C-alpha positions in Angstrom: -8.3 -25.8 -73.2 -9.7 -22.5 -71.8 -12.9 -24.2 -70.7 -11.0 -27.0 -69.0 -8.6 -24.6 -67.3 -11.5 -22.5 -66.1 -13.3 -25.5 -64.8 -10.2 -26.9 -63.1 -9.6 -23.5 -61.5 -13.1 -23.3 -60.1 -12.8 -26.9 -58.7 -9.5 -26.0 -57.1 -11.0 -22.8 -55.5 -13.9 -24.8 -54.1 -11.5 -27.4 -52.6 -9.3 -24.7 -51.2 -12.2 -22.8 -49.8 -13.4 -26.0 -48.1 -9.9 -26.6 -46.8 -9.5 -23.1 -45.3 -13.0 -23.3 -43.8 -12.1 -26.6 -42.1 -8.8 -25.0 -40.8 -10.7 -22.0 -39.5 -13.1 -24.3 -37.5 -10.2 -26.0 -35.8 -8.9 -22.6 -34.5 -12.3 -21.8 -33.1 -11.7 -24.5 -30.4 -8.1 -24.1 -29.3 -6.6 -26.8 -27.1 -7.4 -26.2 -23.4 -10.5 -24.1 -24.1 -12.7 -26.7 -22.3 -12.2 -28.6 -19.0 -10.4 -32.0 -19.4 -12.0 -35.3 -18.4 -10.6 -35.0 -14.9 -12.6 -34.9 -11.7 -11.4 -33.1 -8.6 -11.9 -35.4 -5.7 -11.0 -33.1 -2.9 -11.1 -29.3 -2.1 -8.4 -26.8 -1.6 -9.5 -26.5 2.1 -9.2 -30.3 2.6 -5.8 -30.4 1.0 -4.5 -27.6 3.2 -5.9 -29.4 6.2 -3.4 -32.1 5.6 -0.7 -29.7 6.9 -1.3 -29.1 10.6 2.2 -28.3 12.0 4.2 -25.4 10.8 7.5 -26.4 9.3 6.5 -29.9 8.5 6.6 -31.4 5.0 3.5 -33.4 4.2 4.0 -35.5 1.1 0.7 -36.6 -0.5 0.6 -40.3 -1.0 -3.0 -40.8 -2.3 -4.5 -39.9 -5.7 -5.9 -36.6 -4.7 -6.9 -34.1 -7.4 -7.8 -30.5 -6.8 -9.3 -27.9 -9.1 -9.2 -24.2 -8.9 -9.3 -21.0 -11.0 -6.1 -19.0 -11.3 -6.8 -15.7 -9.4 -3.2 -14.3 -9.6 -0.4 -15.0 -12.0 3.1 -13.6 -12.7 2.3 -11.2 -15.5 3.2 -8.0 -13.6 6.3 -9.5 -12.1 5.0 -9.1 -8.5 4.8 -12.9 -8.3 7.7 -15.1 -9.2 7.4 -18.7 -10.2 4.1 -19.1 -8.5 0.3 -19.0 -9.0 -2.6 -18.6 -6.7 -5.7 -20.7 -7.4 -9.0 -20.6 -5.6 -12.1 -22.7 -5.3 -15.3 -22.3 -3.3 -13.5 -23.4 -0.1 -10.3 -21.3 -0.2 -7.1 -20.2 -2.0 -3.7 -21.9 -2.4 -0.2 -20.8 -3.4 1.2 -23.2 -6.0 5.0 -23.2 -6.7 6.1 -23.9 -10.3 9.7 -23.7 -11.3 9.0 -21.9 -14.6 8.8 -18.3 -15.9 6.0 -16.5 -17.7 3.3 -18.8 -16.3 0.6 -16.3 -17.3 1.1 -17.4 -20.9 -0.2 -20.9 -20.1 -2.1 -20.3 -16.8 -3.5 -16.8 -17.0 -6.0 -15.4 -14.4 -9.4 -16.9 -15.1 -8.1 -20.3 -16.3 -9.3 -23.4 -14.4 -6.5 -25.8 -13.7 -6.5 -29.4 -12.3 -3.6 -30.5 -10.1 -2.8 -34.2 -9.6 -1.4 -34.0 -6.1 0.1 -37.5 -5.5 3.9 -37.2 -4.7 3.6 -33.4 -4.3 4.1 -31.8 -0.9 2.2 -29.4 1.3 4.2 -27.2 3.6 4.3 -23.6 4.7 6.6 -20.6 4.6 6.4 -18.9 8.0 2.7 -19.9 8.3 1.7 -19.4 4.7 0.7 -22.8 3.2 2.2 -23.7 -0.2 2.0 -26.7 -2.6 5.2 -27.8 -4.3 7.8 -30.6 -4.1 10.0 -31.5 -1.2 13.7 -31.1 -2.0 17.0 -30.9 -0.1 18.8 -27.5 -0.3 22.2 -27.0 1.4 21.6 -30.2 3.3 18.2 -29.1 4.6 14.6 -30.0 3.6 12.9 -27.3 1.5 9.7 -26.8 -0.4 10.5 -26.0 -4.0 8.6 -25.4 -7.2 7.5 -28.3 -9.4 10.3 -28.6 -12.0 9.4 -27.2 -15.3 9.8 -30.5 -17.1 7.3 -32.1 -14.7 4.7 -29.3 -14.6 2.5 -30.9 -17.3 2.6 -34.2 -15.3 0.9 -32.6 -12.4 -0.9 -29.5 -13.7 -3.5 -29.8 -16.4 -5.1 -26.6 -17.9 -8.8 -26.4 -18.4 -11.3 -23.7 -19.4 -10.3 -20.1 -19.8 -12.0 -16.8 -19.0 -13.7 -18.1 -15.9 -15.1 -15.2 -13.7 -12.7 -14.0 -11.0 -14.4 -12.1 -8.3 -12.7 -11.0 -5.1 -14.2 -11.8 -1.7 -15.2 -8.5 0.0 -14.1 -8.7 3.6 -13.2 -6.5 6.6 -9.8 -6.6 8.1 -11.2 -8.1 11.3 -12.3 -11.1 9.3 -8.7 -11.8 8.2 -7.1 -14.3 10.6 -3.4 -15.3 10.9 -3.9 -19.1 11.5 -2.4 -20.9 8.6 -5.8 -22.6 8.0 -7.6 -19.3 7.8 -10.2 -19.5 5.1 -9.1 -16.3 3.4 -5.3 -17.0 3.2 -4.2 -17.4 -0.4 -7.5 -16.0 -1.7 -8.3 -12.9 -3.7 -10.0 -10.5 -1.3 -11.2 -6.9 -1.4 -11.0 -4.3 1.4 -13.0 -1.0 1.1 -12.3 2.4 2.6 -8.5 2.3 2.7 -5.7 4.6 1.6 -1.9 4.6 1.6 -0.5 6.1 4.8 2.2 7.9 2.7 0.5 9.2 -0.4 3.9 10.3 -1.8 5.4 6.9 -1.8 6.1 4.6 -4.8 5.0 1.0 -4.8 8.5 -0.4 -4.4 12.2 0.1 -4.7 13.6 1.4 -8.0 17.2 1.5 -6.9 19.9 -0.9 -7.8 19.3 -2.8 -4.6 15.9 -4.0 -5.8 14.5 -4.4 -2.3 10.9 -5.6 -1.8 8.9 -2.8 0.0 6.2 -2.9 2.6 3.8 0.0 2.5 1.0 0.6 5.1 -2.5 1.3 4.0 -5.0 2.4 6.6 -8.7 2.7 7.1 -10.5 5.8 8.4 -10.9 3.9 11.7 -7.1 3.7 12.0 -6.6 0.0 11.1 -3.4 -0.7 9.1 -2.3 -3.6 6.9 0.8 -4.1 4.8 0.9 -4.0 1.0 4.1 -5.9 -0.1 5.5 -5.2 -3.6 8.5 -6.7 -5.3 11.0 -4.3 -6.9 10.7 -6.4 -10.0 7.0 -5.6 -10.5 6.4 -3.6 -13.6 4.6 -1.0 -11.5 7.3 -0.7 -8.8 8.3 2.8 -9.8 4.7 4.2 -10.0 3.6 6.6 -7.4 0.8 5.1 -5.3 -2.7 6.6 -5.7 -3.3 9.3 -3.1 -7.0 8.9 -2.5 -9.2 6.5 -0.6 -11.2 3.5 -1.9 -11.0 -0.3 -2.5 -8.1 -2.6 -2.9 -8.0 -6.1 -4.5 -5.2 -8.4 -3.5 -4.1 -11.8 -2.4 -4.2 -12.1 1.3 -1.1 -13.6 2.8 0.7 -13.7 6.2 4.3 -13.7 7.4 4.0 -15.2 10.9 1.3 -13.1 12.5 1.8 -10.1 10.2 -1.1 -9.6 7.7 0.1 -8.8 4.1 -1.5 -8.1 0.8 0.1 -9.0 -2.6 -1.0 -7.0 -5.6 -1.6 -8.5 -9.0 -1.1 -5.1 -10.7 -1.5 -1.4 -9.9 -5.0 -1.3 -11.4 -6.2 -3.4 -8.4 -5.8 -0.3 -6.2 -8.8 1.9 -6.8 -8.0 4.7 -4.4 -9.8 7.6 -6.2 -12.0 9.0 -3.4 -11.4 11.7 -0.8 -8.9 10.7 1.9 -9.9 10.1 5.5 -8.0 13.2 6.5 -8.9 16.4 4.8 -5.3 17.5 5.3 -2.2 15.8 6.6 1.5 16.4 6.7 4.1 14.1 8.3 7.1 15.6 6.6 8.1 12.1 5.4 9.7 13.3 2.1 12.5 15.1 4.0 15.9 13.5 3.6 19.1 13.6 5.6 20.5 16.3 3.2 17.5 18.5 4.1 18.4 18.7 7.8 18.7 22.3 9.2 17.7 23.9 5.9 14.9 26.4 5.8 11.5 24.6 5.5 10.1 24.9 2.0 7.2 22.8 0.8 4.8 23.7 -2.0 1.8 25.6 -0.8 3.2 26.3 2.6 4.3 29.6 4.0 7.4 29.9 6.3 7.5 33.6 7.4 9.6 35.4 9.9 9.3 39.2 9.8 13.0 39.6 10.7 14.0 36.5 8.7 16.0 35.2 11.6 13.7 32.6 13.2 12.4 30.7 10.3 11.1 27.1 10.7 13.8 24.6 9.6 13.8 20.9 8.6 14.6 18.4 11.3 15.8 14.9 10.3 17.1 12.6 12.9 17.8 8.9 13.0 16.4 6.7 10.2 12.7 7.8 10.4 12.4 11.0 12.5 11.2 13.9 10.4 9.5 17.1 11.4 10.1 20.9 11.5 11.7 23.0 14.2 12.0 26.6 15.3 13.9 28.6 17.9 14.8 32.2 18.6 18.2 31.1 19.8 21.0 32.8 17.8 18.9 35.8 16.7 19.7 39.3 17.6 16.4 41.1 17.9 14.3 41.6 21.0 11.3 39.8 19.6 11.1 37.0 17.1 7.8 35.8 15.5 7.8 32.9 13.1 4.7 31.7 11.1 4.3 28.3 9.6 1.1 28.3 7.6 -0.5 25.4 5.8 -1.9 25.4 2.3 -5.6 26.2 2.0 -7.7 23.4 3.5 -11.3 23.0 2.3 -13.6 21.8 5.0 -16.8 20.2 3.6 -20.1 21.4 5.0 -21.3 17.9 5.9 -18.4 17.2 8.3 -17.3 18.0 11.8 -13.6 18.5 11.1 -11.0 18.0 13.8 -7.4 19.3 14.0 -4.5 17.3 15.6 -0.7 17.8 15.8 2.2 16.8 17.9 5.0 18.8 19.5 8.2 18.4 21.4 10.6 20.9 23.0 14.2 21.4 24.1 16.0 23.9 26.3 12.9 25.3 27.8 13.6 29.0 28.6 11.2 31.7 29.7 7.6 32.0 28.4 8.3 31.1 24.8 5.1 30.3 23.0 3.9 28.4 20.0 0.2 28.1 19.3 -2.1 27.1 16.5 -4.4 29.6 14.8 -7.1 29.4 12.2 -8.0 32.0 9.5 -10.6 32.2 6.8 -9.4 35.4 5.2 -5.7 34.9 4.9 -4.7 35.6 1.3 -1.4 33.6 1.1 0.8 36.7 1.4 3.9 37.2 3.4 2.1 39.6 5.7 -0.1 37.2 7.8 -0.8 40.0 10.4 -3.2 41.5 7.9 -5.5 38.5 8.2 -7.8 37.6 11.1 -6.5 34.7 13.1 -8.3 32.9 15.9 -6.3 30.8 18.3 -7.6 27.3 18.7 -9.2 26.2 22.0 -7.1 25.8 25.2 -6.9 22.0 24.7 -5.4 22.7 21.3 -2.5 24.8 22.5 1.0 23.4 22.0 2.5 23.1 25.5 4.9 26.0 25.0 3.8 27.9 28.1 4.4 25.0 30.3 7.6 23.6 28.8 9.9 22.5 31.7 12.3 20.2 29.9 15.6 22.1 30.1 17.8 19.3 28.8 19.9 19.2 25.6 17.6 16.5 24.2 14.0 17.0 23.0 11.1 15.9 25.1 8.9 13.1 23.8 6.3 14.2 21.2 2.9 15.1 22.7 -0.2 14.9 20.7 -2.9 17.6 21.2 -5.8 15.3 20.7 -8.8 16.4 18.7 -9.4 20.2 18.3 -12.8 21.0 16.9 -13.0 23.0 13.7 -16.7 22.3 13.3 -17.4 26.1 13.4 -15.5 26.3 10.1 -17.3 23.5 8.2 -18.2 24.6 4.7 -15.3 27.1 4.6 -11.7 27.1 3.4 -9.2 27.7 6.2 -5.5 28.1 6.8 -3.8 26.7 10.0 -0.9 28.7 11.3 1.7 27.7 14.0 2.9 30.9 15.4 6.1 31.0 17.4 7.0 33.9 19.7 10.3 34.3 21.5 13.0 36.8 22.4 16.7 36.6 22.9 16.8 39.5 25.3 14.0 38.1 27.3 15.5 34.7 27.5 12.7 33.1 25.5 14.5 30.8 23.2 12.8 27.4 23.7 13.3 25.0 20.7 10.1 23.5 19.4 9.4 20.7 17.0 6.0 20.2 15.2 4.9 17.0 13.5 1.9 14.9 12.5 -0.4 17.7 11.4 -3.7 16.5 10.2 -7.3 17.6 9.8 -9.8 14.8 9.9 -13.4 14.7 8.6 -14.9 14.1 12.0 
């Protein structure tokens, strides 16, 4: 009995081992790991070419099949019920009325789409593939219904390489047949215009947000991010570098759609060595004494300090005046944090000013120091006034109205003599109530560029 039991046990173990081995082999080749026996008979470019008039709905009546690799899915929440696929000829937005598409059609998976009875149309110039429907009595392009997705979309191989196309902004067109529309592209040498912004709206309103990124040459393009993206509340990276995104348009406006926050590789030094646009001021800050980290706002008699100025929906700057003070002379200093000027650059300073109630020879000028120690006694340091072209127009202010003049930019002021050193920039205001020198000044858009 013992021998029979042992022999039976061994036989059973051998059989089970073979069974488990066979089961394991079946999992090594999961369904969809290879491309199906379907042949694409047209390209994405050719399919998009069927749609030639914006606003039309072009239903596909022939047995067209396209194939492309998923280059953007809905995993981060920045895309909703849509995928972007791409082949060697271009990219395409595909509308699917289903959630969590990334589980079945992740980035890197090749898919085949049987296009007969589907529809090619556009949303304000951006071509899409979906189904024609009637919504509120009007024609509309909608997502392929979830119960019909498998009829039209067939998954293929996974983990296909996804490499963005490196382009310049000048190469990106706005014609709806542009070769880069709907494709994964890469721009190099860009940075967020406002390095203090978050990607999108985190309030209860959940509004999609457009943020500008800019090149060092001054070109700008929009990065558009949904409030439902899982990175909406993250602060944007503050440096300069490359960005990978889907290129889209809204009319003639160029836009980038991010797949995730990791596609923004802004880790290098910014175009500007220093910049301050006072954008983080809010309505509640208006008329309060200006206080930013690293800055110095100094008035020896404490009566003519620089104050915050917030007006309208977007106007933000600082302002200063001797009006309302009681002493014969008022001097106010607004001093930047330390600014390191690399040796291999030819740095330039720029800023903008406006004035109101021009009275007497009130002055406000920019100065540079290399030995200021950050104290509240700036007079103990050596300050050199910037060149004549860099003077704020305080001496020539003639606008005596109750409204501020338009902002005037100084243009480039060379700081090349200070390359390789650390400097402070000061905006020194001098006025006097008794002398009738109480002109109001505003200062904005302060920046030091690399060259």
